[in-house]
N, C-alpha and C positions, 0 to 999 in steps of 0.2 A: 648683707645690709638691707635696710628698708628701701622702699621704692624711691623716695626723694633723693637719696644719695646716688642711686643708679642713674636716674634721669638726668640729674645735674652733671654727673661725671660724663655721660654721653654727650651732653650739650657742650661741655668744655672741650672734649676731645674733638668735636666737629669744628669748634671755633678757634682751636689752637693752630689751625693752618689748613686743614682739609677744605674749609669753606672758601679758601682762596683758589683752590684748584677746580672746584666744580660747585654748581648749585646742588641743593638737597643733601650736602654732606652732613650738616648739623642735624637735619631731620632724621636721616637714616641712622646716624650715630646715637641719637637720643632714643629712638625706637629699639635699636639693637642692644643698647646698654641695659634695658629693663626687660627685654623679651624673654629672657631665661625664666623669669618668675611666672610665666604663663602656666607653669606646672601646678599652680594653685587651683587650676580648674579641676584637678583631681578631687578637690574638696566636694564637688557635687556627687562623687561616688561614695563619700563618707570620710570621716576623719582618719581612719586607718589607711585608706588608699592615699589620702593627702600626705600623711607622714611617710608612707612608703616611697612615694614618687617625688616629694619635695626635695629640691636640690639633687635631682636624679639626672636623667639623660640630657635635659636641657642645660645642665650646668657642667658639661663635659667638653673636653677639647675636641672630641669628634663631632660635637654638635655646633661648634662655633661657625664653621663655614656655612652651615644650613641656616643658622639664625641670622647671619649676615645677609644671606641670599633673600630670606624672607623680608628683612627690613628694607633691602634694596628694592624688592618687588613692591612693597608698600609705597616707597618713594616714587617708583615708576608709575603706579596707578594714580598717585596724586599729580604727577607730571602730565599724564594723559588728560586728566580732568582739567588742569589749567590750560592745556593746549586747546581743548574743545571750547572752553570759555573764551579764550583769546580769539579764536577763529569765528565765534558766533557773531552775526551782524548786530551792530549796535542799534538799540531802539531810539537813541538820541543822537545829537550832533557830535558828541564826544565819546570815544571808546575809553571806558574807565578801567578795563581789565588789562593789566600790563602783561605782555607776553612773557613766557618763562625764560629765565637766563640760560646760558649755555650749560649743558650737562655732560659730564664725562663719567660714564657709568662705572668704569674701572675704579676711579677715585671714590665714587660713592660707595662701592662695595668694600674698598679698603678701609674707609672710615668706619663702616658698619662692622667690619671684621675686628678692628682694634677695640671698638666699643663692646662688642660681644665678649671678647676675651677679658675685658676689664671687669665684667660681671663676676666671672669666676674668681679673679684676683681679689676683688672687694669682699666677696663672701668668704673666701679663705681666711681673711684677716680676723674674723670674729670667731667665737667659740662654738657656733653651731656646726661648722665644718662643711666641706664639699667632697664629692666623689668624682674628681675630674677625669679619672681614667676608666670610668664605666664605658662599655660593659666588660672590659678585660680585667679590671681590678676594682672590686667593690669597696676598698678601704676608704675610710673617712679621714680627711686631713683638715686640721684647723690650726691657724696661727695663734688665735686666742689672745691677741694684743690690742684689738679695737672692739669696743662695745658695738652691738648691732645697730644702735642709733647714737651717732656721735655729733653733738651740737657744734663742735669746732669745725668739723668737715662741712656742716651746713653753712656756717658763716663764710668759710672760704669759697665754697661753690656758689652760694647766692651772690656774693660780692662780684664774682665773675660775670654774672648775668645782669644784676641790677645796676652797677656803676656805669657800664657802657651805655645802657639805656638812658640813665639820667644825664650823662654827658651828651648824648644825642639830642635830648630835649633842650639842653642848654644851647647847642649849636643852632637849633631851629629858632630859639628866641632871639639870638643876637644876629641871625641872618648869616651865619657862617656856612662854609661849604661842607655838606655832609660827608662823613667818612664812610666809604663803602664797606670796609671790613673792620669796623670798630670792635674791639673786645679781644683781639688775639693776645695782647699782653696780659690782660686780666685772666684769660683762660689758662695761659701758661703759668701765671702766678699761682692760681688755685691748684692746678695739678701738681706743681712743684711743692706747694705747701702741704698737700696731701702726702706726698712721698716723705717729706721731712718729718711730718707727724708720725708716720709709720715707723721711720727709723728711730725716732725718740722713744716711742712706745715699745718697740722691739727691745731696745736697750734696757728700759725700765723693767720690762717683763723678765729679761734674763737676770737682772739684778735681784728682783724679787725671788726668783727661783734659787739663786745662789744664797740669798739670806736664809731661806728655808732649809737648804741643804747643810748650811753651816750652824744651824741653831737646833737644839733639841726641843721641838715643839710638843711632840707626842712622847709618852712614856714607853711605848712599845716600838719595835723596829718598823720603820716606814718602808713600804714596798713600792709606792709610787706617789707622785705629787702632781697637782694641776694648779695653775695660776690663771685666774679669770679676771677680765678687765672690768672696770667701772667707766661710765662716760665722763667726759670733760677732764677729770683729774688723772694725769698720767702717772702719778706717784702712788695711787691707791689701787690695791689688788685684793681679790678674794682668793684665798688658798684652800685647797682640799688635800688632805693627807690620808692615805690608806694604810692601815696596819692589818695584821692577820685577824684581829677581832673587832675593829671599829674604824669609823671614819672620823676625822677631826678637821674642823674648819678653823681658819684664822684670817685676820685682817692685817694686811702688810702695807706699810708706808715706806716707800723707798727713799723719800726725802728725809724723813726723820730717823730712818733705820729701825723703826719699831715693828714688832709682831705682837698682835693682840689675840690671844687665844686662852681660853679658860675651861677646864673641865669642872663639872660635867656639862656646862652650858653649851659648849661647842663640840660635843662628842655625840656621835650617832652610832650605837652598837649595831653590828650587822644582824639583820633579822634572820630568824630561823626559816629554813626552806620546808614549809609544811606541805602536805599533799596538795592543798589548794593552790599554793604558790607554784608547785611543779606543774599542775594542770594549766594554770594561767600562762606559764611560759610557753606552752605548746599551742596556745591560741594564735590566730592571725595577729592580734595586737602584740602579744608577747614576742613573737618571732621578729616582727618589724621593729619593735621598741628596743629589743636587746641588740639588734644589728646596728642601730643608730646610737643608742645610749651608752657612750663610753664610760660614764660614771652612773650607770643605772642602779637603782635600789628597788627591790621588789618586796612588798610587805603584805602580809595577811592582816587586815585591819578590822576583821570581824564584820558583823552585820551593820554596815554603815552605808545607807542609801546615798547614791550620788545625785547631785542636783540635776533635775531634768530626766532622770532615769528611774522609773519605778522598780522597786526590788521584786525579785521573783515571787509569784503567788504559788505556794506549794501546798500539797496535802499534808496532813499530820504525819510525823515521822521522818520528814525530809528537811534538810538544813541548807542554808546558803551562806556565803561569806563574800566579802569584797576584797579583791587583791589589787593593790595600788602600785603603779609603776611611776617612778620619778627619776630625774637625773640631777645629780648634785651640782652639775655645772651651772644650773639656773636657779638653784635654791639659795639665792641671796637677793637682798634689796639694794637699790642704788641711792637710797636716801637714809638719813639717820645713821645708825650704828652699823647697818649692814646685816643685822640679825634677821632671821626669817620668821614669818608667821603665816599660818594658813597653808593651803596646798601649793605646791611648787608649780611654777609655769611649765607648760608642756608636759603635764602629768597625764597618765592614762589609768584606766581601771577595767577590771573584769569581774562580773558576778559569776562565782563558781558554785554549783549545786552538788551537794554530796561529795565534795572534795575531788570531783572528776569532770563534771560537765559544765560547759559554758552556757550561761543564760543570757548575757548581754555584755557588751564591751563598748568603750568609747574613749575619747580624749576630752578632758575637762567637762564642759556641759554639753558636748556633742556626742550623741549616741550613734553608733554604727548601725545602720538599718539593714 
């Protein structure tokens, strides 16, 4: 999931009861809930390293205790800073810095631990996938029933943060006694709503898959099926069907029971493995992409310069071609009819010279240096 959902989930975990046990529970849980995505720092090493390490070791069960410890350590540093400020002599007649509340570091760590584990669970629900058993098992796992950015989850989680704050302002205006731990009910409501939405989407995902299995969408035998989510609408799904010779996409509506797929509009014939394609698969990008891309398509698209990457400058008699890597899981739109246009998100490319040598490679508009 994107950072907003992770941060707000962590805040709700802290406010669901941990903050009644100790100070800094919500702070540590919020930090731990998003800390796994620090692997994006690999992007400074280039887009291929970013793809290789994204949702890698920081998104594993073995890393959860360490992520929780780091978040707890950050809370401890903040605590020490507050202590030093509270102990500093006041420059005026009134000490304005409130001393820190009671801290139970075991509870702080437990809140951070639960929040760090929630990051893996949330990322598993979408179709990008996670590798939670690294370094022992490199297999990717994906629930594929929640879109990577889900506005319904935002509404639930934001309500758990905003409404208690608004009620607190109301108490101040009418002179009511402030509630020390306001928001626990809202946090539990938001987290419960998240689980209910997951269960609903899981059931609709299973129904969409059953509809495809019971309907002859493709004219050739289907070897495997994938069902990908759209945001907001739990009844709408994007399907991919693989046959020995081609891929076929379809739009599934579990509410109306309809499957929209038409050849040749929704058919992609499997591209030929040219020498340039075979050479591209052996490059660093090719190895990383094929490890991650469970529905990867690799195509030799000819002398097509990629944006931001100058094509190879070669002497006469030598040739170059562009090999494109894309993943059909993300080759759909979430507006309009769902048909695709332009390059697929999360696509990669390699310039191959003389059908054997790599000249440049990258992801989208980012060139690997």
